[in-house]
C-alpha positions as a Markdown table, in Angstrom:
| # | Residue | x | y | z |
|---|---|---|---|---|
| 1 | Met | 1.6 | 11.4 | 27.6 |
| 2 | Ala | 2.3 | 12.6 | 24.1 |
| 3 | Arg | 3.1 | 16.1 | 25.3 |
| 4 | Ala | 5.6 | 14.7 | 27.9 |
| 5 | Leu | 7.4 | 12.6 | 25.3 |
| 6 | Phe | 7.6 | 15.3 | 22.6 |
| 7 | Gln | 9.9 | 17.7 | 24.3 |
| 8 | Lys | 12.6 | 20.0 | 22.8 |
| 9 | Pro | 15.6 | 17.9 | 23.8 |
| 10 | Ile | 14.0 | 14.9 | 22.0 |
| 11 | Val | 13.3 | 17.0 | 18.9 |
| 12 | Arg | 17.0 | 18.1 | 19.0 |
| 13 | Gln | 18.2 | 14.6 | 19.3 |
| 14 | Leu | 16.0 | 13.4 | 16.3 |
| 15 | Ile | 17.1 | 16.3 | 14.2 |
| 16 | Thr | 20.8 | 15.6 | 15.1 |
| 17 | Ala | 20.3 | 11.9 | 14.1 |
| 18 | Met | 18.9 | 13.1 | 10.8 |
| 19 | Val | 21.9 | 15.3 | 10.1 |
| 20 | Val | 24.3 | 12.5 | 11.1 |
| 21 | Ala | 22.6 | 10.2 | 8.7 |
| 22 | Gly | 23.0 | 12.8 | 6.0 |
| 23 | Val | 19.3 | 13.8 | 5.6 |
| 24 | Ala | 17.8 | 17.0 | 4.5 |
| 25 | Ala | 14.0 | 17.8 | 4.9 |
| 26 | Gly | 11.9 | 16.6 | 1.9 |
| 27 | Val | 14.6 | 14.5 | 0.3 |
| 28 | Phe | 15.7 | 10.8 | 0.5 |
| 29 | Tyr | 18.9 | 9.7 | 2.1 |
| 30 | Ala | 21.8 | 9.7 | -0.4 |
| 31 | Arg | 23.8 | 6.5 | -0.9 |
| 32 | Ala | 27.4 | 6.5 | 0.1 |
| 33 | Ala | 29.9 | 6.0 | -2.6 |
| 34 | Ala | 30.7 | 2.5 | -1.2 |
| 35 | Ala | 29.2 | 0.3 | 1.5 |
| 36 | Gln | 31.3 | -1.6 | 4.0 |
| 37 | Asp | 31.1 | -5.3 | 3.4 |
| 38 | Asn | 32.0 | -6.0 | 7.0 |
| 39 | Gly | 29.7 | -3.6 | 8.8 |
| 40 | Pro | 27.9 | -4.6 | 12.0 |
| 41 | Ile | 24.4 | -6.3 | 11.8 |
| 42 | Leu | 21.4 | -5.2 | 13.7 |
| 43 | Ile | 19.1 | -8.1 | 14.6 |
| 44 | Ala | 15.6 | -8.3 | 16.1 |
| 45 | Asp | 16.2 | -11.4 | 18.1 |
| 46 | Gln | 12.5 | -12.2 | 18.6 |
| 47 | Phe | 12.1 | -14.8 | 21.3 |
| 48 | Asn | 15.1 | -13.6 | 23.3 |
| 49 | Asn | 13.2 | -10.4 | 23.7 |
| 50 | Arg | 16.0 | -8.1 | 22.5 |
| 51 | Val | 17.7 | -6.3 | 19.7 |
| 52 | Val | 21.3 | -6.9 | 19.2 |
| 53 | Glu | 24.1 | -5.4 | 17.2 |
| 54 | Val | 26.8 | -7.9 | 16.4 |
| 55 | Asp | 30.3 | -7.6 | 15.0 |
| 56 | Arg | 30.7 | -9.6 | 11.9 |
| 57 | Ala | 34.3 | -10.7 | 12.5 |
| 58 | Thr | 33.9 | -11.8 | 16.1 |
| 59 | His | 30.1 | -12.6 | 16.2 |
| 60 | Arg | 30.0 | -10.7 | 19.6 |
| 61 | Val | 27.2 | -8.5 | 20.7 |
| 62 | Ile | 28.5 | -4.9 | 20.8 |
| 63 | Trp | 25.2 | -3.2 | 21.6 |
| 64 | His | 21.8 | -4.4 | 22.7 |
| 65 | Phe | 18.4 | -3.3 | 23.9 |
| 66 | Gly | 16.1 | -5.5 | 26.0 |
| 67 | Asn | 16.8 | -7.3 | 29.3 |
| 68 | Gly | 15.0 | -10.5 | 28.2 |
| 69 | Ser | 11.8 | -9.7 | 30.2 |
| 70 | Asp | 8.5 | -10.8 | 28.7 |
| 71 | Ile | 6.8 | -7.7 | 30.3 |
| 72 | Pro | 7.2 | -4.5 | 28.3 |
| 73 | Gly | 8.9 | -1.6 | 30.1 |
| 74 | Pro | 11.5 | 1.1 | 29.8 |
| 75 | His | 14.3 | -1.3 | 29.4 |
| 76 | Ser | 12.5 | -4.3 | 27.9 |
| 77 | Val | 10.9 | -5.3 | 24.6 |
| 78 | Val | 8.7 | -8.3 | 24.0 |
| 79 | Gly | 8.8 | -10.4 | 20.8 |
| 80 | Thr | 10.5 | -7.8 | 18.6 |
| 81 | Asn | 10.0 | -8.2 | 15.0 |
| 82 | Asp | 11.8 | -5.2 | 13.5 |
| 83 | Ala | 14.6 | -2.7 | 14.2 |
| 84 | Glu | 16.4 | -0.1 | 12.2 |
| 85 | Arg | 19.4 | 2.3 | 12.9 |
| 86 | Phe | 19.2 | 5.8 | 11.8 |
| 87 | Gly | 22.1 | 8.0 | 12.9 |
| 88 | Pro | 22.9 | 7.0 | 16.5 |
| 89 | Leu | 19.2 | 6.1 | 17.2 |
| 90 | Thr | 17.4 | 2.8 | 16.9 |
| 91 | Leu | 13.7 | 2.4 | 16.0 |
| 92 | Ile | 12.3 | -0.8 | 17.5 |
| 93 | Ser | 9.0 | -2.6 | 17.0 |
| 94 | Gly | 7.7 | -4.3 | 20.2 |
| 95 | Thr | 5.4 | -6.8 | 18.5 |
| 96 | Gly | 4.7 | -9.1 | 21.4 |
| 97 | Thr | 4.4 | -12.8 | 21.6 |
| 98 | Pro | 1.4 | -15.1 | 21.3 |
| 99 | Pro | 0.8 | -17.9 | 23.8 |
| 100 | Gly | 2.6 | -21.0 | 23.2 |
| 101 | Leu | 5.7 | -19.6 | 21.6 |
| 102 | Pro | 9.2 | -19.2 | 23.2 |
| 103 | Gly | 10.0 | -16.0 | 25.2 |
| 104 | Cys | 6.5 | -15.8 | 26.8 |
| 105 | Ser | 5.7 | -17.2 | 30.1 |
| 106 | Asp | 1.9 | -16.6 | 29.9 |
| 107 | Thr | 0.7 | -19.6 | 28.1 |
| 108 | Val | -3.0 | -18.5 | 28.2 |
| 109 | Asn | -3.0 | -14.7 | 27.3 |
| 110 | Gly | 0.4 | -14.3 | 25.6 |
| 111 | Cys | 2.8 | -11.5 | 26.2 |
| 112 | Pro | 1.7 | -8.3 | 24.3 |
| 113 | Asp | 3.9 | -5.3 | 23.9 |
| 114 | Asn | 2.3 | -3.1 | 21.3 |
| 115 | Arg | 4.8 | -0.3 | 21.1 |
| 116 | Val | 7.0 | 1.3 | 18.5 |
| 117 | Phe | 9.8 | 3.3 | 20.1 |
| 118 | Ile | 13.1 | 5.1 | 19.5 |
| 119 | Val | 16.0 | 4.5 | 21.8 |
| 120 | Asp | 19.3 | 6.4 | 22.1 |
| 121 | Pro | 22.7 | 4.7 | 22.3 |
| 122 | Asn | 22.4 | 4.4 | 26.1 |
| 123 | Gly | 19.1 | 2.4 | 25.7 |
| 124 | Asn | 16.8 | 5.2 | 26.9 |
| 125 | Ile | 13.4 | 5.4 | 25.2 |
| 126 | Ile | 13.0 | 9.0 | 23.8 |
| 127 | Trp | 9.9 | 8.6 | 21.8 |
| 128 | Gln | 7.1 | 6.1 | 21.8 |
| 129 | Tyr | 3.8 | 5.3 | 20.1 |
| 130 | Gly | 1.6 | 2.7 | 21.7 |
| 131 | Gln | 1.1 | 1.8 | 25.3 |
| 132 | Ala | 3.0 | -1.1 | 26.9 |
| 133 | Gly | 0.9 | -4.2 | 27.0 |
| 134 | Val | -2.3 | -2.5 | 25.7 |
| 135 | Ser | -4.0 | -3.8 | 22.6 |
| 136 | Gly | -6.2 | -1.3 | 20.8 |
| 137 | Ser | -6.8 | 0.9 | 17.8 |
| 138 | Gly | -7.6 | 4.2 | 19.5 |
| 139 | Pro | -5.3 | 7.2 | 19.8 |
| 140 | Asn | -1.8 | 6.1 | 20.7 |
| 141 | Gln | -2.7 | 2.5 | 20.5 |
| 142 | Leu | -1.5 | -0.4 | 18.4 |
| 143 | Asn | -2.2 | -4.1 | 18.1 |
| 144 | Thr | 0.8 | -6.2 | 17.2 |
| 145 | Pro | 3.1 | -3.7 | 15.3 |
| 146 | Val | 5.4 | -5.8 | 13.2 |
| 147 | Gln | 7.5 | -3.2 | 11.4 |
| 148 | Ala | 8.3 | 0.6 | 11.5 |
| 149 | Leu | 10.2 | 3.0 | 9.4 |
| 150 | Phe | 11.6 | 6.4 | 10.5 |
| 151 | Leu | 10.9 | 8.8 | 7.5 |
| 152 | Ile | 11.9 | 12.4 | 6.8 |
| 153 | Ser | 10.0 | 12.4 | 3.6 |
| 154 | Phe | 6.5 | 11.1 | 2.8 |
| 155 | Pro | 4.4 | 12.5 | -0.1 |
| 156 | Gly | 2.2 | 15.5 | 1.1 |
| 157 | His | 3.5 | 15.4 | 4.7 |
| 158 | Leu | 6.3 | 17.6 | 6.0 |
| 159 | Gly | 8.7 | 16.7 | 8.8 |
| 160 | Ala | 9.7 | 13.5 | 10.5 |
| 161 | His | 7.2 | 10.7 | 10.7 |
| 162 | Val | 7.1 | 7.0 | 11.6 |
| 163 | Leu | 5.4 | 4.5 | 9.3 |
| 164 | Ile | 3.9 | 1.6 | 11.3 |
| 165 | Thr | 2.6 | -1.7 | 10.0 |
| 166 | Asp | -0.1 | -2.3 | 12.6 |
| 167 | Gln | -0.8 | -5.9 | 11.8 |
| 168 | Val | -3.9 | -7.1 | 13.8 |
| 169 | Asn | -5.5 | -3.7 | 13.1 |
| 170 | Glu | -5.1 | -4.5 | 9.5 |
| 171 | Arg | -3.6 | -1.1 | 8.6 |
| 172 | Ile | -0.5 | 0.9 | 7.7 |
| 173 | Ile | -0.3 | 4.2 | 9.6 |
| 174 | Leu | 1.8 | 7.3 | 9.2 |
| 175 | Val | 2.3 | 8.9 | 12.7 |
| 176 | Asn | 4.0 | 12.2 | 13.3 |
| 177 | Leu | 6.1 | 12.9 | 16.4 |
| 178 | Asn | 3.2 | 14.4 | 18.2 |
| 179 | His | 1.4 | 11.0 | 18.0 |
| 180 | Gln | -1.2 | 12.0 | 15.4 |
| 181 | Ile | -2.1 | 9.7 | 12.6 |
| 182 | Glu | -1.8 | 11.6 | 9.3 |
| 183 | Trp | -2.2 | 8.8 | 6.7 |
| 184 | Gln | -3.7 | 5.3 | 6.7 |
| 185 | Tyr | -4.1 | 2.5 | 4.3 |
| 186 | Gly | -6.4 | -0.4 | 5.3 |
| 187 | Gln | -9.6 | -0.2 | 7.3 |
| 188 | Thr | -9.0 | -0.6 | 10.9 |
| 189 | Gly | -9.9 | -4.1 | 12.1 |
| 190 | Val | -11.3 | -5.2 | 8.8 |
| 191 | Ala | -9.5 | -8.0 | 6.9 |
| 192 | Gly | -10.0 | -8.2 | 3.2 |
| 193 | Ser | -8.4 | -8.1 | -0.2 |
| 194 | Gly | -10.5 | -5.3 | -1.8 |
| 195 | Pro | -9.8 | -1.6 | -2.1 |
| 196 | Asp | -8.3 | -0.1 | 1.0 |
| 197 | Gln | -8.2 | -3.6 | 2.6 |
| 198 | Leu | -5.3 | -5.7 | 3.9 |
| 199 | Asn | -5.1 | -9.1 | 5.6 |
| 200 | Asn | -2.4 | -9.4 | 8.2 |
| 201 | Pro | 0.0 | -6.8 | 6.7 |
| 202 | Asn | 3.6 | -7.5 | 7.6 |
| 203 | Ser | 5.7 | -4.6 | 6.2 |
| 204 | Ala | 5.5 | -1.3 | 4.3 |
| 205 | Glu | 8.2 | 0.4 | 2.4 |
| 206 | Val | 8.2 | 3.9 | 0.7 |
| 207 | Leu | 9.6 | 3.9 | -2.9 |
| 208 | Glu | 11.5 | 6.7 | -4.6 |
| 209 | Asn | 8.5 | 7.4 | -6.7 |
| 210 | Gly | 6.4 | 8.1 | -3.6 |
| 211 | His | 4.4 | 4.8 | -3.8 |
| 212 | Ile | 4.1 | 2.5 | -0.8 |
| 213 | Leu | 5.1 | -1.2 | -1.2 |
| 214 | Ile | 3.1 | -3.5 | 1.2 |
| 215 | Ala | 3.6 | -7.1 | 2.1 |
| 216 | Asp | 0.0 | -8.2 | 2.5 |
| 217 | Glu | 0.9 | -11.4 | 4.1 |
| 218 | Asn | -2.3 | -13.4 | 4.4 |
| 219 | Asn | -3.5 | -12.3 | 1.0 |
| 220 | Asn | -0.3 | -13.9 | -0.4 |
| 221 | Arg | 0.7 | -10.8 | -2.3 |
| 222 | Val | 2.8 | -7.7 | -2.4 |
| 223 | Ile | 1.0 | -4.6 | -3.5 |
| 224 | Glu | 2.3 | -1.2 | -4.6 |
| 225 | Ile | -0.1 | 1.6 | -4.1 |
| 226 | Lys | -0.1 | 5.4 | -4.5 |
| 227 | Pro | -0.6 | 7.6 | -1.4 |
| 228 | Asn | -4.2 | 8.1 | -2.4 |
| 229 | Gly | -4.7 | 4.4 | -2.1 |
| 230 | Gln | -4.8 | 3.6 | -5.8 |
| 231 | Leu | -3.5 | 0.1 | -6.6 |
| 232 | Val | -0.6 | 0.4 | -9.1 |
| 233 | Lys | 0.8 | -3.2 | -9.2 |
| 234 | Gln | 0.5 | -6.6 | -7.5 |
| 235 | Phe | 3.3 | -9.1 | -7.1 |
| 236 | Thr | 2.7 | -12.8 | -6.3 |
| 237 | Ala | 5.5 | -14.6 | -8.3 |
| 238 | Gln | 2.9 | -15.8 | -10.8 |
| 239 | Gly | 0.6 | -16.8 | -8.0 |
| 240 | Thr | 3.1 | -18.9 | -6.0 |
| 241 | Val | 3.7 | -16.6 | -3.0 |
| 242 | Asn | 2.4 | -18.0 | 0.3 |
| 243 | Gly | 2.8 | -15.7 | 3.2 |
| 244 | Ala | 4.4 | -12.4 | 2.0 |
| 245 | Ala | 6.4 | -11.5 | 5.0 |
| 246 | Phe | 8.5 | -8.6 | 3.6 |
| 247 | Ala | 9.2 | -6.8 | 0.3 |
| 248 | Ser | 11.5 | -4.2 | -1.0 |
| 249 | Arg | 12.2 | -2.6 | -4.4 |
| 250 | Leu | 15.7 | -3.1 | -5.8 |
| 251 | Pro | 17.6 | -0.5 | -7.8 |
| 252 | Asp | 17.1 | -2.4 | -11.1 |
| 253 | Gly | 13.3 | -2.3 | -10.6 |
| 254 | Asp | 12.9 | -5.9 | -9.4 |
| 255 | Thr | 11.1 | -6.7 | -6.1 |
| 256 | Leu | 12.6 | -8.9 | -3.4 |
| 257 | Ile | 10.0 | -10.9 | -1.5 |
| 258 | Ser | 10.3 | -13.0 | 1.7 |
| 259 | Asp | 8.0 | -15.8 | 0.7 |
| 260 | Ser | 7.8 | -17.2 | 4.3 |
| 261 | Asn | 5.4 | -20.1 | 4.1 |
| 262 | Asn | 7.3 | -21.5 | 1.1 |
| 263 | Asn | 10.6 | -21.1 | 3.0 |
| 264 | Arg | 11.8 | -19.1 | 0.1 |
| 265 | Ile | 13.3 | -15.7 | -0.8 |
| 266 | Val | 12.1 | -14.8 | -4.3 |
| 267 | Glu | 13.1 | -11.9 | -6.6 |
| 268 | Val | 10.5 | -11.0 | -9.3 |
| 269 | Asn | 10.8 | -8.5 | -12.2 |
| 270 | Gly | 8.2 | -5.9 | -13.2 |
| 271 | Ser | 6.2 | -8.5 | -15.0 |
| 272 | Asp | 6.0 | -10.7 | -11.8 |
| 273 | Gln | 8.3 | -13.3 | -13.2 |
| 274 | Val | 10.8 | -15.1 | -10.9 |
| 275 | Val | 14.4 | -14.1 | -11.8 |
| 276 | Trp | 16.1 | -15.5 | -8.7 |
| 277 | Gln | 15.1 | -17.5 | -5.6 |
| 278 | Tyr | 16.7 | -19.2 | -2.6 |
| 279 | Tyr | 15.2 | -21.8 | -0.2 |
| 280 | Thr | 16.3 | -21.8 | 3.4 |
| 281 | Asn | 15.3 | -25.3 | 4.4 |
| 282 | Thr | 17.6 | -27.4 | 2.1 |
| 283 | Gln | 20.6 | -27.7 | 4.3 |
| 284 | Ala | 21.1 | -30.9 | 6.3 |
| 285 | Gly | 19.8 | -30.4 | 9.8 |
| 286 | Ser | 17.5 | -27.5 | 8.8 |
| 287 | Asn | 14.1 | -27.0 | 10.4 |
| 288 | Pro | 11.8 | -28.3 | 7.5 |
| 289 | Thr | 9.7 | -25.1 | 7.9 |
| 290 | Pro | 11.9 | -22.3 | 9.1 |
| 291 | Leu | 9.6 | -19.6 | 7.8 |
| 292 | Pro | 12.2 | -16.9 | 6.8 |
| 293 | Thr | 10.7 | -13.6 | 7.6 |
| 294 | Arg | 13.1 | -10.9 | 6.2 |
| 295 | Ala | 15.5 | -10.6 | 3.2 |
| 296 | Val | 17.4 | -7.5 | 2.3 |
| 297 | Arg | 19.8 | -7.0 | -0.7 |
| 298 | Leu | 23.2 | -5.6 | 0.2 |
| 299 | Ala | 25.3 | -3.3 | -1.9 |
| 300 | Asn | 27.7 | -6.1 | -2.8 |
| 301 | Gly | 24.8 | -8.0 | -4.4 |
| 302 | His | 24.5 | -10.5 | -1.5 |
| 303 | Thr | 21.2 | -11.1 | 0.4 |
| 304 | Leu | 20.9 | -11.0 | 4.2 |
| 305 | Ile | 18.2 | -13.3 | 5.4 |
| 306 | Ser | 16.4 | -13.7 | 8.8 |
| 307 | Asp | 16.0 | -17.5 | 8.7 |
| 308 | Gln | 13.5 | -17.4 | 11.6 |
| 309 | Phe | 13.0 | -20.9 | 12.9 |
| 310 | Asn | 16.4 | -22.0 | 11.8 |
| 311 | Asp | 17.5 | -19.5 | 14.5 |
| 312 | Arg | 20.1 | -17.8 | 12.3 |
| 313 | Val | 20.8 | -14.8 | 10.1 |
| 314 | Ile | 22.7 | -15.8 | 6.9 |
| 315 | Glu | 24.3 | -13.8 | 4.1 |
| 316 | Ile | 24.3 | -15.6 | 0.8 |
| 317 | Asn | 25.9 | -14.7 | -2.5 |
| 318 | Lys | 24.1 | -14.7 | -5.8 |
| 319 | Ala | 25.0 | -18.4 | -6.3 |
| 320 | Gly | 23.3 | -19.3 | -3.0 |
| 321 | Lys | 26.5 | -19.9 | -1.0 |
| 322 | Ile | 26.4 | -18.9 | 2.6 |
| 323 | Val | 29.3 | -16.4 | 3.3 |
| 324 | Phe | 28.2 | -15.3 | 6.8 |
| 325 | Gln | 26.1 | -16.8 | 9.5 |
| 326 | Gln | 25.1 | -15.6 | 13.0 |
| 327 | Gly | 23.4 | -18.2 | 15.1 |
| 328 | Ala | 23.6 | -22.0 | 15.1 |
| 329 | Leu | 21.4 | -23.9 | 12.5 |
| 330 | Asn | 18.0 | -24.9 | 14.0 |
| 331 | Ser | 19.5 | -24.5 | 17.6 |
| 332 | Pro | 17.9 | -21.7 | 19.6 |
| 333 | Gly | 19.8 | -20.0 | 22.4 |
| 334 | Asp | 20.8 | -16.8 | 24.1 |
| 335 | Gly | 24.6 | -17.4 | 24.5 |
| 336 | Phe | 27.5 | -16.5 | 22.3 |
| 337 | Asn | 26.6 | -16.6 | 18.6 |
| 338 | Glu | 23.1 | -17.8 | 19.4 |
| 339 | Leu | 19.7 | -16.4 | 18.4 |
| 340 | Asn | 16.2 | -17.5 | 19.0 |
| 341 | Gly | 13.7 | -16.9 | 16.2 |
| 342 | Pro | 15.4 | -13.8 | 14.6 |
| 343 | Tyr | 12.8 | -11.9 | 12.7 |
| 344 | Asp | 14.7 | -9.1 | 11.2 |
| 345 | Ala | 18.3 | -8.3 | 10.3 |
| 346 | Lys | 19.9 | -5.3 | 8.5 |
| 347 | Gln | 23.6 | -4.5 | 8.0 |
| 348 | Ile | 23.9 | -1.0 | 9.4 |
| 349 | Gly | 24.4 | 1.6 | 6.6 |
| 350 | Asp | 23.8 | -1.0 | 3.8 |
| 351 | Phe | 20.4 | -1.8 | 2.4 |
| 352 | Thr | 19.8 | -1.4 | -1.4 |
| 353 | Gly | 15.9 | -1.5 | -1.2 |
| 354 | Leu | 14.6 | 2.0 | -2.0 |
| 355 | Thr | 13.2 | 3.0 | 1.3 |
| 356 | Pro | 14.9 | 5.7 | 3.3 |
| 357 | Pro | 16.7 | 5.7 | 5.6 |
| 358 | Phe | 18.7 | 2.8 | 4.2 |
| 359 | Asp | 19.6 | 4.5 | 0.9 |
| 360 | Phe | 22.9 | 5.7 | 2.2 |
């Protein structure tokens, strides 16, 4: 299967995408001189089983992948938790949905997906790791992949790779385009908090210094490690983080954390002191426990938040004022300007965390 997927036309498409995105081998993406404040937003619309690109001004969907089916296939994705645009291509994490949650008709077994894949602008899957609906830890197998990054640079590894947060397998893996695992942190299937151990990891980002920043969700911490696995730093907002769903390093050295179980986005400095925070459950009519899952800092200083169980994506300024909202507060749906449990949102071409390919 790997051989069939890894064909020369696909390689050419991926290389073209890198060039379009302004990438050269072995270096990070370069930031543009200025980012567009009104660029489109790419959203992993979890329980609607789709990824949508929306126009800010009109709130209309201008591109999407996923036909809404809860069975993974060539044109469907189930319970997607993450999506990123690089060049004209989109990398999508098909996470799957546990039983009892929206978007899944199987109330006993749930609706697994277990794929990370790249689609072209026409919605064709041109590369995939993991097998549709198969949970495993063997070759070309995943178990609840929650996040993925397309990388052209990873310390000690040449060429394009995909970094996958393989949650239930308790690991972060670096996969090449030939479907080979070249690097791993976390012991497969072993949950823990010791060296080379994770507990329900939810994201991994590569920093400009070559370190890896991991949101170790159920250990209530964010860790920064070297590629050799050595722990460099740990961030917990002075022991207050509860459910670290995502983390990114900001240009000033601070770390932005999605503190999901506290319904909070929190920014900490290098000493782990809180320097800024925002709670997503204080607005009248809010879900009391919206469990926000993703927050990214934009070039204009605003923060884009996936306010999961409030069924919306919001952009707030430094003072905490909402300046943009997609979706209706605590009102799930799949119609115009509606979302259902959005897990991830990024403004295309604008993300000031230090992970490529968003540094442009």
